[in-house]
N, C-alpha and C positions, 0 to 999 in steps of 0.2 A: 427855570433852570438855565445854567450858563450853556451857551452854545460852544461846542468844543471844535476847533479846527485845527487839526495836527498839522497842518501846512505853516501855521504861525510859528511852530517850535523850530527855532533855527539850531543847526548843530553846533555844539560847543565842546569839542573833544579837549582832553588835556588841560581843563582849566577848572580850577575849584569854583563851586557855585557857593553863595552866602544865601540862606533862605531861612524862612520861619520853620520852626519844629515845637511840637509840645514835648517837652522834656520832663521826665519823672526824676525827681532828685532824691526821693526816698520813698519807703513803702507807704502807702495809703494817702500820701501828700497829694495835694491838687497839682496838676500839671502846669508848668510855666512856659510860656511862649517865649522862645529864645530864637536869637539869630545864630544859627549853626553854619558851620564850613562843611560842604559835602565834596568829597574828593572825587576826581574823575574815575571813571570805571577802569579797573585794571584788566588783565587778559581774562577773556571769557565771561566779562561782567557787562552789565549795561545799567545806564543811569536812567531813572524814570521821573517825569513829572507826574506826581500822583494827582488824580482827578477827584476820585472818591474812595472813601475807606470807610469801614464800619467797626463799631466797637464789639468784639467777641468776648464771651465769658472767660476764655483763657487769657486774654489780656487782663481782664479785670482781676483773675485770681492771682496772676503774676504780680501785678501792680500792688496787690495787697501783701504780697508775702516778702519775705527778706531775701530777695533776688540781688542780682547785680544792678547797682546804679552808679551815676546817672545813666538813664536809658531812655530810648525812643521806642514806645511799644507800637503795636498796630501790625497785622499782618494779612487782614482781609481787605484787599485793595483791587482798584483798577487805575490805569494810568496810561501814559504816552512816552515811548522812547525818546529820549533826548539825546543821548549818545551812547556809542557802543564801544567797548575795548577791544584790543588786539584779539584776533582770532575769532571774533563773532561773525557769523555769516547768516544766522537764522533771522536776525533782527536788523532793522535800519531805523534811522530817525524817523519819527512819525508814526511807527506802528502802534496799534492799540494792544494793550497787554493786561492780562490778569497776573497778580503775583501768586506764588505758591510757597507756603511755609514748609513744605516737604518736596524736594526736587525730583528730577528724574534725569539721570545722566545717560540712560539707554545703553550702558556698556558693562555695568558690574553684574555680578552674579544675580543679585536680587532683580534688577531690572530686566534682564534677559531670561529669567526664569519663567515668567508667563504665570507665576503663582503669588507674586507680592508686589506691593507698591512702596516698600521700604528701601529706598535707595541707599546703598552703602557709601556712596560719595557725598551725596547733597541730602542727607537724611535731616531729621529734626535737630536744628542747632540749638544747644542750651547755654553756650558760654558767652553769648553777647557780642560774637566777632564774625567775620566773613569765612566761609568755608575754605577759601582759597590759600590764605595766609595767615589766618587768626589774628588778623588786626581789624580795626573799625575803619568805616569810611566817613564817619561824623566826628566833629571837634569843635570846640569852644575855646577860643584863645590858645590853641594848641594842645589842649587836653582832651583826651578821647571821651566820647559819648558812646555808650554801648547799644548794640542792636537788639532786637527781640525776633527770634525765629529767622534771622538772617532776612527780615524783611523791612521792619521799622517804617510804616507808612503813614504815622502820625507826623509826617515832614512833608514839605511841599515838593521835595525831591528826595529820592532814595537810591542806594546802589544795591542791585541784586545779582546773583550769578545768572547767567543766561539759562541755566538749567532749572531755575527756580521763577521762570516767567513763561507764560503761555500767550501766544499770539492769538488774538480774537477778531472777528469781523468788525471793521469800522461803523457797521449799521447797528451794532449791539449798543444799547445805552449803558455807558459805563458806570452811571449812578444807580443803576439796578444790578447789573451782573457782578459787581464787587462781591456780593453775597455768595457767590459760587466759589470764591477763593477759600472758604472754610465751611461755615455753618450748614447752609443748604445743601451743598454738595455732599457734606459729611453724613447727613441724615439720609438723603436718598440712597447713597452707596451703601450704607448700612443695611437698608433695607433690600436693595436689589442685589449687591454684590456679595455681601458677608453673609446675611441671613437667606438670602435667595426665597424671600417670602412666596408661598404657593396661594393660588386661588382658592377662595373658601376657608382660609385659615383664620385662627383668632389670634390676635396680636394684643400684648399689653405694653404701654409705654410709660416709663417712670420719668417725670419731668417734662413740662410741655413748653419749654423754650423754643428758640428757633431750631435747634437740633432735634428734639423730640417731635416738633410739629413737622418737620421735614420727614421723619421717619414716617409719621402718620401719611403724609402725603404719598411716600414711596408705598407703603402698605395698601392705600386705597387704589393706587394705580395698578398695583399687581392683583387687585381683586380679592383682598382679605374681606372676610364677611363681618367680623367683628374688631374694631379698633378700640380698645380701652385706654383711656389716658388717665394717668395718676399725678396729682399735683396737690399741694397743700394750699394753693391760691385758687380760690373758688371762681374768681374772675376769669380764670383761664378757660373754665369750662365751656363757655359760650364762644369764646374766640376759636376755640380748638374744633369745633364743628366745620368750619370753613376749610379746614385742612384734612378732613376725613375722619376725625375721632367720632365714634358712634355712642360711646358711654364715657361718663365722667366719674371718677371716684376721688374723693377727698379723704385721706386716711383719718383726718381728725373727725370725721363724722360717724365713726364706727368705734365701739369698744373692742372689735375684733381686729387682730392683727391684718394688715391690708393683704399679706398673702393668702391668709385663709379666706378672706372675702372673694379674691379673685378665683382661687379653687372651687369655691362654692358656686358662684355664679357662671363659671365656665364649664362645671361638670367635670372637674378633674384638673384644670391648669391650662393655661394658654400653649398654643404651639409655639410662639415665640414672645420673648419678652426683651425689652431694651432699657438699660440703665443710662439715662442721658441727665444725670444730676451733677456727677462728680463726688459721689459718697460711696466709698468702698462698702460700706455697711449695706447699702442698697443693692449691691451685687448679690449678696447672699438672699436678700429678699425676692429679687427678680428670679433668681434660680428657683426658689421655693414656690414662686408663682407659675412655673412652667409644669407641663404634665410629664408624667413618667414615659420612658421608652424614647420619645424624640424631641422633647422639649429643649428648644435652643435659646440660650441667653447671650446678647450681644452688649458689651459694655463700651460706651463712646466718651462718658464724662471725664474731665481732667479732675482728679481729686484735690481738695484744698488741703487736706491733712490725712494721715494714716493711709499711706499708698498701698499697704499690704492687704490682701485679700484673705479673709478666712471663711471656709465653708466646710461642712460635714462631708466626708467621703461618700456617704450613702447617696446624697444628691447625684453624684457622677455614676455610682454603681448602678443606680435605677435608670440609666439612660440619658441623662441630661448632659448637655455640651455647653461650655462657656467659650466664647470667643471675644477676642478684642478687635477694635476697629479703629484705624488711623486714616482719616480723610476718606472714610467709607470704602477703602480699597481701591480709590480711583488712583490711576497713574495721572499726574496733572497734565503732562504734555500731550500724553496719548488721548486722554479721555475727557478733558474739559471743554475742548471745542464742541464735542457732540451735546454736552449739557447746554452750552450757549444756544446751540442750533435748536434743541428742544423748546427753551425759553422762547425764541424768536418764533417759533411754530405755535406757541400757546399751549404746550404739552405738559409743561410744568409751571407751578406758581413761585415767582419770586417777589413781586410788587407786594403782596399781601403781608410778607414779613417785616416790612418797612414800617415801623410805627412812629418814627420821628426823623426829620431831615433838619440837620444842624449845622450852622456854618462853622468852619475851622476855628475861629476865634472863641467859640462857645463850647468847646470839646469837653470841658469838665461837666457840663450840663448831661452829658451822655453818660458819663460815670455815676453822677448822682441818680439818674433815672434807672441804670442798672442796679444800683445798690438798694434802691427802693422797691425794685421789682415792678416797675411801671413801663417797662418797654420790651419789645422783642428785638429788632434791630434798628439802632440809631445810626443812620449814614450820614457821615461827616463830609461836607462838600468844601473841598479845597480851594477852588476858583470862585472868585467874585461873581 
């Protein structure tokens, strides 16, 4: 692994950087390594040299869709601050940071409520531009290249709003903690913050990718007595045990609907169920897998199609609850440093989620592995 010395990054304010980026020119097309121009950071922005980034299912889903192109994907990343824009006092050149696909301005109604992590100013950006001026910071021969989630980490350098970055300890390994920018943190937070799992409870998790297995880790650390994993890939059954799964169910192994199987084996349904697939039809299945009275279903997956949720009102009349979860309820700037600290103290797992380490020039291999269902997290290393 490359040795990272933040002192080697010389400040270069107010200049355009030309660097390599993996550009998506169309839906489902292989990324093309291009020379892109990266503008200097504007007011309240920072420019980051990306050190490590990983491919998240959300990147993959958006890449397959008819979204905005040309585009630079990537949002789960770590790096080193290269330069700062006007008004930035929180960061300086050389700081180690995690990117955040949803920011925290600390001033809006949501940020100050103590009830939410949905920032009104720096929330999820869907139009491929920066929050501040609705423009891009990437271009090729003067033509704009669009952002993804206002991060775009599949580039050697990127520009983000200072509210969408989190300063971390320089002792924390950037090639590991990049996973806390999305997947691992999202799963842990869904278990701890959104569901608030109780000791001795029964949990069922639909989808055993990085997010689902992070939910399992969170449930295990909260003392859940049964953690049932559901996936159509039988190979995940053995892998899942390392993260706390106590029982594995493959829906293809039974003629019975999976929700009926779960209700039968749990004696009436789980206390908590988590939909981590990104299939709105499975939300109904997850609700039906919960017990009457207090059963709670949390949905985390990003749907590929049919974003509408359909469920019979009787499921709610009988006492079940459905909750959504964005980034596990974490406020990135306020909360992520504590997760990094937990990792450094070996209180949470991250390393075990990394199934592949891939050099930046081979980034399309990560997409291939995800398409074939043969990876958890592929960490892409930007430095030679």
